[in-house]
C-alpha positions as CSV (number, residue, x, y, z in Angstrom):
1,M,43.3,14.8,-91.1
2,T,45.0,16.3,-88.1
3,R,47.5,14.0,-86.5
4,I,46.6,13.5,-82.8
5,D,49.7,13.6,-80.5
6,N,50.8,15.3,-77.3
7,E,51.2,18.7,-78.9
8,F,47.6,18.4,-80.3
9,I,46.3,17.5,-76.8
10,T,48.1,20.6,-75.3
11,R,46.6,23.0,-78.0
12,T,43.1,21.5,-77.8
13,R,43.1,21.7,-74.0
14,Q,44.1,25.4,-74.1
15,A,41.4,26.1,-76.7
16,V,38.6,24.3,-74.7
17,V,39.5,25.8,-71.2
18,G,36.8,28.3,-70.2
19,S,34.4,27.2,-72.9
20,S,30.7,26.4,-72.2
21,K,30.8,22.7,-73.1
22,P,33.2,19.8,-73.4
23,C,34.8,18.6,-76.6
24,E,35.2,15.0,-77.7
25,I,37.5,13.9,-80.5
26,A,38.1,10.5,-82.0
27,D,41.7,9.2,-82.1
28,T,43.1,9.0,-85.7
29,E,45.2,5.9,-85.0
30,C,43.2,3.7,-82.6
31,K,39.7,2.6,-83.4
32,G,37.1,3.4,-80.7
33,L,39.4,5.7,-78.7
34,R,38.0,9.0,-77.7
35,L,39.7,12.0,-76.1
36,R,37.3,14.1,-74.0
37,F,38.4,17.7,-73.2
38,L,36.6,19.5,-70.4
39,P,36.2,23.3,-69.8
40,S,38.0,22.7,-66.5
41,G,41.2,21.7,-68.4
42,G,40.9,17.9,-67.7
43,V,41.5,15.4,-70.5
44,S,40.1,11.8,-70.3
45,F,40.5,8.7,-72.6
46,Y,37.5,6.6,-73.3
47,L,36.9,3.5,-75.4
48,L,33.7,3.4,-77.4
49,Y,32.6,-0.2,-78.2
50,T,29.6,-2.4,-78.9
51,A,29.1,-5.4,-76.6
52,K,28.9,-8.6,-78.5
53,G,25.3,-9.7,-79.1
54,T,23.9,-6.3,-78.5
55,K,23.6,-3.0,-80.4
56,D,24.3,-0.9,-77.3
57,K,27.3,1.4,-77.4
58,R,29.3,1.3,-74.2
59,R,31.9,3.8,-72.9
60,L,34.8,2.6,-70.8
61,L,37.1,5.0,-69.0
62,L,40.7,4.1,-69.7
63,G,42.4,6.9,-67.8
64,K,43.1,10.6,-67.4
65,H,45.9,12.6,-68.9
66,P,48.7,13.1,-68.0
67,D,48.6,10.2,-65.5
68,T,47.7,8.0,-68.5
69,S,49.7,8.9,-71.6
70,L,48.3,8.9,-75.2
71,R,50.4,5.9,-76.0
72,R,49.2,3.9,-72.9
73,A,45.6,4.9,-73.7
74,R,46.0,3.4,-77.2
75,E,47.5,0.2,-75.7
76,L,44.6,-0.2,-73.2
77,A,42.0,0.5,-75.9
78,D,43.4,-2.3,-78.1
79,I,43.4,-4.7,-75.1
80,E,39.8,-3.9,-74.0
81,R,38.5,-3.9,-77.7
82,G,40.0,-7.4,-78.1
83,R,38.2,-8.6,-74.9
84,A,35.0,-7.2,-76.3
85,G,35.6,-9.0,-79.6
86,E,35.8,-12.3,-77.6
87,G,32.3,-11.7,-76.3
88,R,33.2,-10.2,-73.0
89,D,31.9,-6.9,-71.7
90,P,34.8,-4.8,-70.2
91,H,32.4,-2.2,-68.7
92,L,30.2,-4.8,-67.0
93,E,33.3,-6.8,-65.8
94,R,34.7,-3.6,-64.3
95,K,31.4,-2.8,-62.6
96,E,31.2,-6.4,-61.2
97,A,34.8,-6.2,-60.0
98,A,34.1,-2.9,-58.2
99,Q,31.1,-4.5,-56.5
100,E,33.2,-7.4,-55.5
101,Q,35.8,-5.1,-54.0
102,V,33.1,-3.3,-52.0
103,A,31.8,-6.6,-50.8
104,R,35.4,-7.7,-49.7
105,I,35.9,-4.4,-47.9
106,R,32.6,-4.8,-46.0
107,A,33.5,-8.4,-45.1
108,A,36.9,-7.3,-43.9
109,E,35.3,-4.5,-41.8
110,A,32.8,-7.0,-40.3
111,E,35.6,-9.4,-39.5
112,A,37.7,-6.6,-37.9
113,K,34.7,-5.6,-35.8
114,T,34.2,-9.1,-34.7
115,L,37.9,-9.4,-33.8
116,M,37.7,-6.1,-31.9
117,S,34.8,-7.3,-29.9
118,R,36.9,-10.3,-29.0
119,M,39.6,-8.2,-27.4
120,T,40.8,-9.2,-24.0
121,V,39.8,-7.4,-20.8
122,R,43.4,-6.2,-20.5
123,E,43.3,-4.6,-24.0
124,L,39.9,-3.0,-23.3
125,C,41.3,-1.5,-20.1
126,R,44.4,-0.2,-21.9
127,R,42.2,1.5,-24.5
128,F,40.0,2.9,-21.8
129,V,43.0,4.4,-19.9
130,K,44.3,5.8,-23.2
131,D,40.9,7.4,-23.9
132,R,41.0,9.0,-20.5
133,S,44.6,10.1,-20.7
134,K,43.8,13.8,-20.4
135,K,41.7,13.3,-17.3
136,R,43.3,14.3,-14.0
137,W,42.3,11.1,-12.3
138,V,43.6,8.7,-15.1
139,G,46.4,7.6,-12.8
140,R,43.9,6.5,-10.2
141,Y,41.9,4.6,-12.8
142,E,45.0,2.8,-14.0
143,Q,46.1,2.0,-10.5
144,M,42.7,0.7,-9.5
145,L,42.5,-1.6,-12.6
146,N,46.1,-2.9,-12.2
147,F,45.8,-3.6,-8.5
148,N,42.4,-5.3,-8.5
149,L,41.9,-6.7,-12.0
150,L,44.8,-6.9,-14.4
151,D,47.9,-7.6,-12.2
152,P,46.6,-8.3,-8.7
153,K,49.2,-8.9,-6.0
154,R,46.7,-10.4,-3.6
155,P,46.1,-14.1,-4.1
156,E,42.3,-13.9,-3.7
157,L,42.1,-11.5,-6.7
158,R,44.1,-13.7,-9.1
159,M,41.2,-14.9,-11.2
160,G,42.7,-14.7,-14.7
161,L,40.2,-12.1,-15.8
162,A,42.7,-9.9,-17.6
163,D,43.2,-12.5,-20.4
164,K,39.5,-13.3,-20.7
165,Y,37.7,-11.9,-23.8
166,A,36.0,-8.7,-22.9
167,D,32.7,-9.8,-24.5
168,D,32.7,-12.9,-22.3
169,L,33.0,-10.9,-19.1
170,T,30.1,-11.7,-16.8
171,G,28.4,-10.2,-13.8
172,E,29.6,-13.2,-11.8
173,D,33.2,-12.4,-12.7
174,I,32.8,-8.8,-11.5
175,D,30.9,-10.0,-8.4
176,A,33.7,-12.3,-7.5
177,V,36.3,-9.5,-7.6
178,L,34.1,-7.2,-5.5
179,S,33.4,-9.9,-3.0
180,A,37.1,-10.6,-2.6
181,I,37.7,-7.0,-1.8
182,K,34.8,-6.7,0.6
183,D,35.8,-9.9,2.4
184,R,39.0,-8.2,3.6
185,G,36.9,-5.3,5.0
186,A,37.6,-2.8,2.3
187,E,34.0,-1.9,1.4
188,V,34.9,1.6,0.2
189,Q,37.5,0.2,-2.1
190,A,34.9,-2.3,-3.5
191,R,32.7,0.7,-4.3
192,R,35.5,2.5,-6.1
193,V,36.5,-0.6,-8.1
194,F,32.8,-1.1,-9.0
195,E,32.7,2.5,-10.3
196,T,35.9,2.0,-12.3
197,I,34.9,-1.3,-13.9
198,R,31.5,0.2,-14.7
199,A,33.2,3.1,-16.6
200,V,35.3,0.6,-18.5
201,V,32.2,-1.4,-19.5
202,R,30.3,1.7,-20.6
203,F,33.3,2.6,-22.7
204,G,33.4,-0.9,-24.3
205,I,29.7,-0.8,-25.1
206,R,30.0,2.7,-26.7
207,K,33.0,1.6,-28.8
208,G,31.4,-1.6,-29.9
209,H,33.9,-3.9,-28.1
210,I,31.2,-5.4,-25.8
211,T,27.7,-6.4,-27.0
212,G,26.1,-6.9,-23.6
213,N,26.2,-5.2,-20.2
214,P,27.6,-7.5,-17.5
215,M,27.1,-4.7,-14.9
216,K,23.3,-5.2,-15.0
217,T,23.4,-8.1,-12.6
218,V,26.1,-6.7,-10.3
219,D,24.9,-5.4,-6.9
220,V,26.3,-1.9,-6.2
221,P,28.5,-2.0,-3.1
222,R,27.5,0.1,-0.2
223,N,29.0,3.6,-0.3
224,S,30.9,4.9,2.7
225,E,29.0,7.0,5.2
226,P,30.5,10.5,5.7
227,R,32.9,10.3,8.7
228,D,32.6,12.8,11.6
229,R,35.6,11.6,13.6
230,V,37.3,14.5,15.4
231,L,40.1,13.8,17.9
232,A,39.3,15.2,21.3
233,V,41.9,17.3,23.0
234,P,43.2,14.5,25.2
235,E,43.5,12.2,22.1
236,L,45.2,14.9,20.1
237,R,47.6,15.4,23.0
238,G,48.5,11.7,23.1
239,L,49.0,11.5,19.3
240,W,50.8,14.8,18.9
241,S,53.2,14.1,21.8
242,A,54.1,10.7,20.4
243,L,54.7,12.0,16.9
244,R,56.9,14.8,18.2
245,E,58.9,12.4,20.3
246,W,59.4,10.0,17.3
247,E,60.3,12.9,15.1
248,A,63.0,14.1,17.5
249,V,64.9,10.8,17.0
250,S,68.1,11.7,15.1
251,D,68.2,10.6,11.5
252,A,71.7,9.4,12.1
253,D,70.7,7.1,14.9
254,R,69.9,4.0,12.8
255,A,69.2,1.8,15.8
256,A,66.7,4.3,17.3
257,L,65.1,4.7,13.9
258,R,64.5,0.9,13.6
259,E,62.8,1.0,17.0
260,L,60.1,3.5,15.7
261,P,56.7,2.0,15.2
262,I,56.4,3.6,11.8
263,P,59.0,5.1,9.4
264,K,60.3,8.6,10.0
265,A,58.9,9.9,6.8
266,A,55.4,8.8,7.8
267,V,55.8,10.5,11.2
268,R,56.7,13.8,9.5
269,V,53.8,13.6,7.1
270,L,51.3,13.0,9.9
271,L,52.8,15.9,11.9
272,L,52.3,18.1,8.8
273,Q,48.8,16.9,8.3
274,V,47.9,17.9,11.9
275,L,49.6,21.3,11.4
276,L,48.3,22.1,7.9
277,G,45.1,20.1,7.5
278,C,46.3,18.8,4.1
279,R,45.1,15.6,2.4
280,S,47.6,12.8,3.0
281,G,48.4,12.4,-0.7
282,E,49.2,16.1,-1.1
283,L,51.9,15.7,1.6
284,T,53.3,12.3,0.7
285,G,53.8,13.4,-2.9
286,M,55.5,16.7,-1.9
287,Q,58.2,17.8,-4.4
288,R,61.2,20.0,-3.8
289,G,60.0,22.5,-6.4
290,E,56.7,22.9,-4.6
291,V,58.4,24.4,-1.5
292,A,59.6,28.0,-1.6
293,A,63.3,28.6,-1.3
294,D,62.8,30.3,2.1
295,L,60.6,27.4,3.2
296,K,57.8,29.9,4.0
297,A,55.2,28.5,1.5
298,F,54.1,25.2,0.1
299,T,52.3,25.2,-3.3
300,I,50.3,22.2,-4.4
301,P,50.1,22.3,-8.2
302,P,46.7,21.8,-10.1
303,G,47.7,18.3,-11.2
304,R,48.0,17.2,-7.5
305,S,45.1,19.0,-6.0
306,K,41.7,17.4,-5.8
307,N,39.8,20.2,-7.4
308,G,42.4,21.0,-10.0
309,N,43.3,24.4,-8.5
310,A,46.7,25.3,-7.4
311,H,46.8,25.7,-3.6
312,T,49.4,27.7,-1.7
313,L,49.8,27.4,2.1
314,P,52.0,29.7,4.2
315,L,54.1,27.5,6.5
316,P,54.2,28.2,10.2
317,P,57.6,27.8,11.9
318,L,57.3,24.2,13.0
319,A,56.1,23.1,9.5
320,R,59.2,24.8,8.1
321,E,61.4,22.9,10.6
322,I,59.9,19.5,9.7
323,I,60.1,20.1,5.9
324,K,63.7,21.3,6.2
325,A,64.7,18.2,8.1
326,A,63.0,16.0,5.5
327,L,64.7,17.9,2.7
328,D,68.1,17.6,4.4
329,T,67.8,13.8,4.6
330,S,66.0,13.2,1.3
331,T,68.4,11.6,-1.3
332,H,66.0,12.1,-4.2
333,D,66.3,14.9,-6.7
334,V,62.5,15.5,-6.7
335,F,60.6,14.0,-3.8
336,V,60.8,15.3,-0.2
337,F,59.6,11.9,1.2
338,P,61.1,9.3,-1.1
339,V,60.9,5.5,-0.6
340,H,62.5,2.8,-2.6
341,G,60.3,0.6,-4.7
342,R,60.2,-3.2,-4.1
343,K,62.3,-5.7,-6.0
344,G,64.6,-3.2,-7.6
345,A,61.9,-0.8,-8.7
346,P,63.0,2.9,-9.0
347,W,62.6,5.4,-6.2
348,E,59.1,6.9,-5.7
349,H,57.4,9.1,-3.1
350,L,55.7,7.7,0.0
351,R,52.2,6.8,-1.2
352,A,49.0,7.8,0.6
353,D,47.8,4.1,0.8
354,V,51.1,3.1,2.4
355,L,50.7,6.0,5.0
356,S,47.2,4.6,5.8
357,S,48.8,1.2,6.5
358,H,51.2,2.8,8.9
359,V,48.3,4.5,10.6
360,G,46.8,1.1,11.0
361,E,49.9,-0.1,12.7
362,L,49.5,2.7,15.3
363,Q,46.0,1.7,16.3
364,G,46.0,0.5,19.9
365,R,49.6,1.7,20.5
366,L,48.5,5.2,21.7
367,P,46.7,4.9,25.1
368,G,43.5,6.9,25.2
369,V,43.3,7.4,21.4
370,A,40.4,5.6,19.8
371,R,40.6,4.3,16.2
372,W,41.4,7.1,13.7
373,R,42.4,7.5,10.1
374,S,44.8,10.0,8.5
375,H,42.0,12.0,6.9
376,D,40.5,12.5,10.4
377,L,43.4,14.7,11.2
378,R,42.3,17.1,8.4
379,R,38.8,17.2,9.9
380,T,40.2,17.7,13.4
381,A,42.4,20.6,12.3
382,A,39.4,22.3,10.5
383,T,37.2,21.8,13.6
384,Y,39.6,23.4,16.0
385,W,40.3,26.3,13.5
386,S,36.6,27.0,13.7
387,R,36.7,26.9,17.6
388,M,39.6,29.4,17.4
389,G,37.2,31.8,15.7
390,T,38.5,31.4,12.2
391,P,35.9,32.5,9.6
392,D,34.6,29.8,7.4
393,I,35.9,31.5,4.3
394,V,39.5,31.3,5.7
395,I,39.0,27.6,6.6
396,S,37.7,26.9,3.1
397,A,40.8,28.6,1.7
398,L,43.1,26.5,4.0
399,L,41.3,23.3,2.9
400,N,41.3,24.4,-0.8
401,H,37.5,24.0,-0.8
402,E,35.2,26.0,-3.1
403,S,32.7,27.5,-0.6
404,E,29.6,29.4,-1.8
405,V,31.3,32.7,-0.9
406,R,34.6,31.7,-2.6
407,S,32.7,30.6,-5.8
408,S,30.6,33.7,-6.0
409,I,31.0,36.1,-9.0
410,T,32.6,38.7,-6.7
411,R,35.3,36.2,-5.6
412,R,35.8,34.7,-9.1
413,S,35.8,37.8,-11.1
414,Y,36.8,40.7,-8.8
415,N,38.2,39.8,-5.4
416,H,41.4,37.8,-5.9
417,N,42.7,38.0,-2.3
418,E,44.3,34.7,-1.6
419,M,44.0,35.4,2.2
420,T,47.7,34.6,2.7
421,R,47.9,36.7,5.9
422,E,44.7,35.2,7.3
423,K,45.8,31.7,6.5
424,H,49.3,32.3,8.1
425,R,47.7,33.8,11.2
426,T,45.4,30.8,11.6
427,L,48.2,28.2,11.1
428,T,50.6,30.0,13.5
429,E,47.9,30.3,16.2
430,W,47.1,26.6,15.6
431,Q,50.7,25.7,16.2
432,A,50.7,27.7,19.4
433,N,47.5,25.9,20.6
434,L,49.1,22.5,19.8
435,A,52.0,23.4,22.0
436,K,49.5,24.3,24.8
437,I,47.7,21.0,24.3
438,A,51.0,19.1,24.4
439,A,51.9,20.9,27.7
440,G,48.6,19.6,29.3
441,A,46.3,22.6,28.8
442,D,43.0,22.7,26.9
443,P,42.9,26.1,25.1
444,F,39.3,25.3,23.9
445,A,37.8,24.4,27.3
446,I,35.1,26.7,28.6
447,S,34.5,26.6,32.4
448,T,31.5,27.6,34.3
449,D,33.4,30.7,35.6
450,D,34.1,31.7,32.0
451,I,30.4,31.4,31.0
452,E,29.3,33.4,34.1
453,A,31.9,36.1,33.4
454,L,30.7,36.4,29.8
455,E,27.1,36.7,31.0
456,R,28.0,39.4,33.5
457,K,29.9,41.3,30.8
458,L,27.2,41.1,28.2
459,L,24.3,41.9,30.5
460,G,26.3,44.7,32.1
461,D,27.1,46.2,28.8
462,A,23.4,46.1,27.8
463,S,22.4,47.9,31.1
464,T,24.9,50.6,30.5
465,E,23.7,51.2,27.0
466,A,20.1,51.3,28.2
467,R,20.9,54.0,30.8
468,Q,22.6,56.1,28.2
């Protein structure tokens, strides 16, 4: 009888590889142990035994070579055969153990799911922000949640909702937050907070962290109506003249600076907003690297523009002067308009919401200027650009808007003119008109004499053409 050892296993495996069917050999030293050789080259050890009280032959896998050695397979075969002799059924016990393991795993998964659904509102918001980390507006989501829900600074918003279980969040909780925001007159903010919390709740439901939908009973805050506020020429004169006067105060004159109604950085940003028609956040967050070395262009990168497109503006002379003055006085390596954070927080740039609060401080301090917002300056600039005869496509380019013409196939695929010359001409002419307005003139006024002269010219030209 051939002695079965490791050398025998190697020879037999090589002989069986590539054959049409497996080969099974009984071990010569261990009763019931079988070596099964597969055409693929695999070798498995099985115990062949009869369960006590039955005539059924059972096969029990002991292991696979070489992870299980021949010696270890013989030891396992002796152990399992002894258990079978005691009236136990190793195959059945192993099957039951596997079923118990599956049951334990399922129970653990169910418990984990229950624990996940019991996560706090703070943890749910954290996961939501992480899920949206590649979105351009994730910073606004995070700021909105922190300021109004998770770590509110205003006393009326401190309701302890951050540590409440997310699955216990109710419509009444959300209504209370929105009502506190609306009570201070910030209806637009309430709508934005509603939209943000709704996005978090939908995320929680989709991920199985929330079983119900608390937003069903929450009334949607009224959205803001589109504003149409444009400063009239006399109002623009009053605002522009005041800003220019404040900007002229020397940065070295600390006493005079303290007398200004708003900080010098805010004054400069508002002047640039009138000149360039930018969004306030695009200017407050201006960085040194976004301004050309010769100060003749300002490029807003995709990450800071509303539509995600880089936006380059040629700077007229006065804008260059204002930015140079800000750069010369800025003590920050990155930001052009830096401010120091509260309570020892690191330096950051002037925020758009802080600028809005400064605009609020100016209300009523400028005679003849009705209530206005910083974004009204952008609309005012665009309106007067149009009255200057600037084509809509150039105005869209200045505002970084995607007009129908600019989004056409021709513009997107073939015509890549950035209209730098046209934009520069418009902004320079606008600066000249602002100087005229400050001097007391109205470059956009049309008198009766002007209309009559235009009529005479047009009708006279028509008569001449008819005679010819």
